[in-house]
C-alpha positions in Angstrom: -8.7 18.0 22.9 -8.8 17.0 19.2 -12.3 17.5 17.7 -13.6 15.2 15.0 -17.2 15.3 13.8 -19.6 12.5 14.7 -20.0 11.5 11.1 -17.3 11.5 8.4 -18.0 13.9 5.5 -17.1 11.1 3.1 -19.1 8.3 4.6 -21.9 8.5 2.0 -19.5 7.9 -0.8 -18.7 4.3 0.3 -20.5 1.1 -0.4 -21.5 -1.4 2.3 -21.2 0.6 5.5 -24.6 -0.5 6.8 -23.9 -4.2 6.4 -24.6 -6.2 9.5 -22.4 -9.2 10.4 -22.7 -11.9 13.0 -21.2 -11.6 16.5 -19.9 -14.3 18.8 -23.3 -14.5 20.5 -25.0 -15.0 17.1 -26.7 -11.6 17.1 -25.8 -9.1 14.4 -24.1 -5.7 14.4 -23.1 -3.2 11.8 -19.6 -4.0 10.6 -16.8 -1.5 11.5 -13.8 -1.7 9.3 -10.5 -0.6 10.7 -8.5 -2.8 8.3 -8.2 -0.3 5.4 -4.4 -0.9 5.0 -5.2 -4.3 3.7 -8.0 -3.2 1.3 -10.8 -0.7 1.2 -14.5 -1.0 0.3 -15.5 0.4 -3.1 -16.8 3.9 -3.7 -20.4 3.9 -4.7 -19.3 5.9 -7.8 -17.0 3.0 -8.7 -19.8 0.5 -8.5 -22.1 2.7 -10.5 -19.4 3.2 -13.1 -18.7 -0.5 -13.4 -22.4 -1.2 -13.9 -22.8 1.6 -16.4 -19.7 0.6 -18.4 -20.5 -3.1 -18.4 -23.1 -2.6 -21.2 -20.3 -1.2 -23.4 -17.5 -3.5 -22.3 -15.5 -5.3 -25.0 -12.0 -6.7 -25.6 -9.7 -3.8 -26.5 -7.1 -3.1 -29.2 -7.5 -4.2 -32.8 -11.2 -4.8 -32.5 -13.3 -3.1 -35.2 -16.6 -3.2 -33.4 -18.0 0.0 -31.8 -17.8 -1.4 -28.3 -14.2 -2.5 -28.8 -13.3 0.9 -30.1 -15.0 2.7 -27.2 -13.4 0.3 -24.6 -10.0 0.9 -26.2 -10.4 4.6 -26.0 -11.4 4.5 -22.4 -8.5 2.2 -21.5 -5.9 4.4 -23.3 -7.3 7.7 -22.1 -7.1 6.4 -18.6 -3.3 6.7 -18.6 -3.4 10.5 -18.7 -5.8 10.5 -15.8 -3.5 8.3 -13.8 -0.4 10.4 -14.8 -2.1 13.7 -13.8 -3.1 12.2 -10.4 0.5 11.3 -9.4 2.4 13.9 -11.5 3.9 11.5 -14.1 5.1 12.6 -17.5 3.4 10.6 -20.3 6.0 11.7 -22.8 8.8 10.0 -20.8 7.0 7.6 -18.5 5.3 4.3 -19.2 2.1 3.7 -17.2 1.8 -0.1 -17.0 -1.3 -1.8 -15.6 -0.8 -4.9 -13.5 -2.8 -6.7 -10.8 -1.5 -4.9 -7.7 1.6 -3.2 -6.3 3.2 -6.6 -5.6 3.2 -7.5 -9.3 4.4 -4.0 -10.2 7.5 -4.3 -8.0 8.1 -7.9 -9.2 7.9 -6.7 -12.8 10.4 -3.9 -12.3 12.8 -6.3 -10.6 13.0 -8.3 -13.8 13.3 -5.2 -16.1 15.5 -2.8 -14.1 18.9 -3.8 -15.5 20.8 -6.7 -17.2 23.9 -5.9 -15.1 22.9 -8.0 -12.1 26.5 -8.9 -11.1 27.8 -5.4 -10.4 24.6 -3.9 -9.1 23.3 -3.1 -5.6 19.7 -2.6 -4.5 19.2 -0.6 -1.3 15.9 -1.5 0.4 15.1 -0.7 4.0 14.3 -2.5 7.2 10.7 -1.2 7.2 9.6 -2.7 3.8 6.7 -4.9 3.0 7.9 -8.3 1.8 6.7 -7.2 -1.7 9.4 -4.5 -1.7 12.1 -6.9 -0.3 11.8 -10.4 -1.7 11.7 -9.6 -5.4 15.1 -7.9 -5.0 17.0 -10.2 -2.7 16.9 -13.2 -5.1 18.1 -11.3 -8.1 20.6 -8.7 -6.9 23.0 -7.9 -4.1 20.6 -6.3 -1.6 21.3 -4.2 1.4 19.0 -2.6 3.9 18.9 1.0 5.3 18.7 1.0 9.1 15.8 2.2 11.3 16.0 3.8 14.7 14.5 2.5 18.0 11.0 3.8 17.0 11.1 2.2 13.6 11.9 5.3 11.6 14.2 5.3 8.6 17.7 6.6 9.3 18.5 8.9 6.4 22.2 9.2 7.5 22.5 5.4 7.1 21.1 5.7 3.6 23.8 8.2 2.6 26.4 6.2 4.3 25.5 3.1 2.3 25.3 5.1 -1.0 28.8 6.3 -0.4 30.0 2.9 0.7 28.9 1.2 -2.5 30.6 3.9 -4.6 28.2 4.2 -7.5 27.1 0.5 -7.6 23.7 1.2 -6.1 21.2 1.0 -9.1 18.1 1.6 -7.1 16.9 2.8 -3.7 13.5 1.2 -3.1 11.5 2.5 -0.2 7.9 2.6 1.0 6.1 5.9 0.9 4.3 5.0 4.1 4.8 2.0 6.3 1.9 -0.5 6.4 3.0 -1.3 10.0 3.6 2.0 11.7 2.2 4.5 9.2 5.4 6.4 9.1 5.6 8.6 6.0 9.1 8.6 4.6 10.8 11.8 3.2 10.7 10.5 -0.3 11.9 13.7 -2.0 14.9 13.9 0.3 15.6 10.2 -0.4 15.3 10.9 -4.2 17.8 13.7 -4.0 20.3 11.6 -2.2 19.8 8.7 -4.6 20.3 10.9 -7.6 23.4 12.5 -6.0 25.1 9.1 -6.0 23.9 8.0 -9.4 21.0 5.8 -8.3 17.3 5.9 -9.1 14.4 5.6 -6.6 11.3 3.4 -6.5 8.5 4.4 -4.1 6.1 1.6 -3.0 3.0 3.8 -2.9 0.5 1.2 -1.8 -0.1 2.9 1.6 0.9 6.4 0.5 -1.0 7.2 -2.7 -4.5 6.5 -1.2 -3.9 8.9 1.7 -1.6 11.7 0.7 -1.1 13.9 -2.4 1.5 12.4 -4.7 3.8 14.2 -7.1 6.5 12.4 -9.0 8.0 15.7 -10.0 9.6 16.5 -13.4 12.4 14.3 -14.7 14.9 17.2 -14.5 14.2 17.7 -10.7 16.6 16.2 -8.2 13.5 15.2 -6.3 12.0 13.3 -9.2 10.5 9.9 -8.3 11.8 7.5 -11.0 9.4 4.6 -10.3 6.1 4.4 -8.5 3.9 1.4 -7.7 0.4 1.4 -6.2 -2.8 -0.6 -6.0 -6.4 0.4 -6.8 -7.8 -2.0 -4.2 -6.4 0.2 -1.4 -8.0 3.3 -2.9 -11.7 2.3 -3.1 -11.5 0.4 -6.4 -11.1 -3.3 -5.5 -11.3 -4.7 -9.0 -7.8 -6.2 -9.6 -5.7 -3.3 -11.0 -2.3 -2.0 -10.0 0.0 0.5 -11.5 3.7 0.6 -12.3 5.1 3.9 -13.6 8.7 4.4 -14.8 10.9 5.7 -17.6 10.0 4.2 -21.0 13.7 3.5 -21.5 13.6 0.9 -18.7 10.9 -1.1 -20.5 12.0 -0.5 -24.0 14.9 -3.0 -23.7 14.9 -6.7 -22.8 12.2 -9.4 -22.8 9.1 -8.8 -20.7 8.5 -11.1 -17.8 5.2 -12.2 -19.3 5.1 -12.8 -23.1 2.2 -13.4 -25.4 -0.8 -11.6 -26.9 -0.5 -7.8 -27.1 3.2 -7.7 -26.3 4.6 -7.8 -29.9 4.6 -6.0 -33.2 5.7 -8.9 -35.3 6.5 -12.6 -34.8 8.0 -15.2 -37.1 9.8 -18.5 -36.4 13.0 -16.6 -36.6 12.2 -13.1 -35.3 10.3 -11.3 -32.5 9.8 -7.6 -32.6 8.4 -6.4 -29.3 5.8 -3.7 -29.0 6.7 -0.4 -27.4 6.0 0.1 -23.7 3.5 0.0 -22.0 1.9 -2.6 -24.4 5.1 -4.7 -24.2 4.4 -5.3 -20.5 0.7 -5.8 -20.6 0.4 -9.4 -21.9 -3.0 -10.9 -22.5 -6.5 -9.4 -22.3 -6.2 -6.3 -20.0 -8.4 -5.8 -17.0 -10.5 -2.9 -18.6 -13.1 -3.1 -15.9 -10.4 -2.7 -13.2 -8.9 0.3 -15.0 -12.4 1.9 -15.3 -12.8 1.4 -11.5 -9.4 3.0 -10.8 -10.1 6.0 -13.0 -13.5 6.5 -11.3 -11.8 6.3 -7.9 -9.2 8.9 -8.9 -12.0 11.2 -10.2 -13.9 10.8 -6.9 -10.8 11.5 -4.8 -10.0 14.5 -6.9 -13.5 15.9 -6.3 -13.3 15.3 -2.6 -9.8 16.7 -2.4 -6.8 14.5 -1.4 -5.6 17.1 1.1 -9.0 17.2 2.8 -9.0 13.4 3.0 -5.5 13.5 4.5 -6.4 16.1 7.1 -9.5 14.2 8.2 -7.7 10.9 8.5 -5.0 12.7 10.6 -7.7 13.8 13.0 -8.8 10.3 13.4 -5.3 9.1 14.0 -4.4 11.8 16.6 -7.7 11.5 18.5 -7.6 7.7 18.7 -4.0 7.6 19.7 -4.6 10.3 22.4 -7.5 8.3 23.8 -5.7 4.9 23.7 -2.8 6.4 25.6 -5.2 6.9 28.5 -6.1 3.2 28.8 -3.9 1.2 31.2 -2.5 -2.0 29.7 -2.5 -0.7 26.1 1.0 -0.7 24.5 1.4 1.5 21.4 4.3 0.7 19.1 6.4 3.2 17.2 4.7 5.9 19.0 6.3 9.2 19.7 3.7 12.0 19.8 6.2 14.7 20.8 8.3 14.1 17.7 5.4 14.8 15.3 6.6 12.2 12.8 4.3 12.3 9.7 2.1 9.3 9.6 -0.8 7.9 7.7 -3.7 6.7 9.9 -2.2 3.5 11.2 -1.9 2.5 14.9 -0.1 -0.7 15.9 -0.8 -1.9 19.5 -1.2 -4.8 21.9 -3.1 -5.4 25.1 -0.7 -6.6 27.8 -1.2 -10.2 28.6 -3.3 -11.0 25.6 -2.0 -12.5 22.4 -2.6 -10.3 19.4 -4.7 -13.0 17.7 -7.0 -13.2 20.7 -7.5 -9.4 20.7 -8.4 -9.4 17.1 -11.0 -12.2 17.7 -12.5 -10.3 20.6 -12.9 -7.0 18.6 -14.7 -8.9 15.8 -16.7 -11.2 18.0 -18.0 -8.6 20.5 -18.5 -5.5 18.3 -17.9 -6.5 14.6 -14.7 -4.5 14.5 -12.4 -5.7 11.7 -8.7 -5.2 12.3 -5.5 -7.0 11.1 -3.1 -8.8 13.5 0.3 -10.4 13.0 3.3 -9.1 11.1 1.5 -7.6 8.1 3.9 -9.1 5.5 6.7 -7.1 7.1 8.2 -9.7 9.4 11.8 -8.3 9.6 10.4 -4.8 10.6 8.1 -6.3 13.3 10.9 -8.4 14.6 12.9 -5.2 15.1 10.0 -3.3 16.7 9.4 -6.2 19.1 13.1 -6.5 19.9 13.2 -10.2 19.0 16.5 -12.0 19.1 17.7 -14.2 16.2 17.4 -17.2 18.4 13.8 -16.4 19.4 12.9 -15.7 15.7 14.2 -19.2 14.7 12.2 -20.8 17.5 9.0 -18.9 16.7 9.4 -19.7 13.0 8.6 -23.3 13.9 5.3 -22.3 15.5 2.0 -21.8 13.6 1.6 -18.3 12.4 -1.3 -17.8 14.9 1.1 -18.4 17.8 3.9 -16.1 16.7 4.6 -12.7 18.1 2.9 -9.7 16.4 0.7 -6.8 17.0 -2.8 -5.6 16.3 -3.2 -2.9 13.6 -5.9 -0.3 13.3 -5.9 1.5 9.9 -8.5 4.1 9.1 -10.1 5.2 5.9 -11.8 8.5 5.0 -15.2 7.1 6.0 -14.4 6.0 9.5 -15.9 8.2 12.2 -16.0 9.3 15.8 -18.9 6.9 16.7 -17.0 3.9 15.4 -13.9 4.9 17.4 -16.0 5.3 20.5 -17.2 1.7 20.1 -13.6 0.6 19.9 -12.4 2.6 22.9 -15.2 1.4 25.1 -14.5 -2.2 24.2 -10.8 -1.9 24.8 -11.4 -0.5 28.2 -13.8 -3.4 29.0 -11.2 -6.0 27.7 -8.5 -4.5 30.0 -10.9 -4.6 33.0 -12.1 -8.2 32.3 -9.0 -9.7 30.7 -9.3 -13.3 32.0 -13.0 -13.5 31.0 -12.2 -12.5 27.4 -9.2 -14.7 27.1 -11.2 -17.7 28.3 -14.1 -16.9 26.0 -12.0 -16.5 22.8 -9.1 -18.9 23.3 
């Protein structure tokens, strides 16, 4: 039996957990959020920080007023806090602020190399669309295979690195899947990539908020060359993301966004670009969002990322263990005996009920928020669901709400045993009264 406490030790650090929302019968219940992979609620410390800083907020860089100078210092000092949090090297790395991980990966796709004709990008079958689509329209892109449970096949990675004989410029891989929660062996992947002359990008959107991250020194064979992640998935939902990579990558070429703040000098005949990261932060920066991110990092450091990871793992193992006991629940990518490292994500379906209906029932009956569908990772879900090419073509003609998919539970540090008991009790009731619930929510 896996023990977890009735209350999360981190629950009182989160804003909005007592908010009541309407149910299907028009009564109200306290909201239960099991959709943390999509976004997280804010830390109370983040909200307090935003309110406190708001009195001092001003446009940064080149302003002579006191508030501008203070805001500029807070903004620039933040880069060291971010660097220390993920083990980046400020002497060699640029820390570029963007809106989210999607923008970060898109930005890198424009700046990675000018040699697009003789360059291969190795993505994988388990990637979010944001770590697939930006590459496939600019470069020759290939995909590392997965096994029957949805786990990355490292042997196939090395096979493809050998096959392309030095043409692979980048191996781009998720740190943790937003569908199955699988944690990829990013340091082993980095070593292989470097062995064959490639660099590695880790999409850290699902990894950085839940696991300790260390990019490792540039001289290490396990060094992570590029990292992207989002503040809104780590309790600071104020529109900031981070892209980290070698300054040399961003020193050359024209930025994908040009304008204010990106240049040193402009005439009708000449443009001298600023040095990175300023070169890639066009327009007025989101200083409030950066302040929120920094506060979230400080709060996570105080709580201890390893402590958070261990607690969320308890939630994952307990819930999985109890869901296994419910007849009619199908768990996907689920191999308990293999002990594959995972963040706290559980994809499932109830036999005989479309995933969209299950999600409606959970919300309408007990105010449980989940995500359903394919989670912006359609090729991965298609493989996990064993869909044929013909069936995929047919389903693509249907409305998204009618297509195959799964229900996803994703836990945060603040979720607790009592919330999970509400979920488990309702799942058992749905299985026993399937026709009733289908009729009620169809």
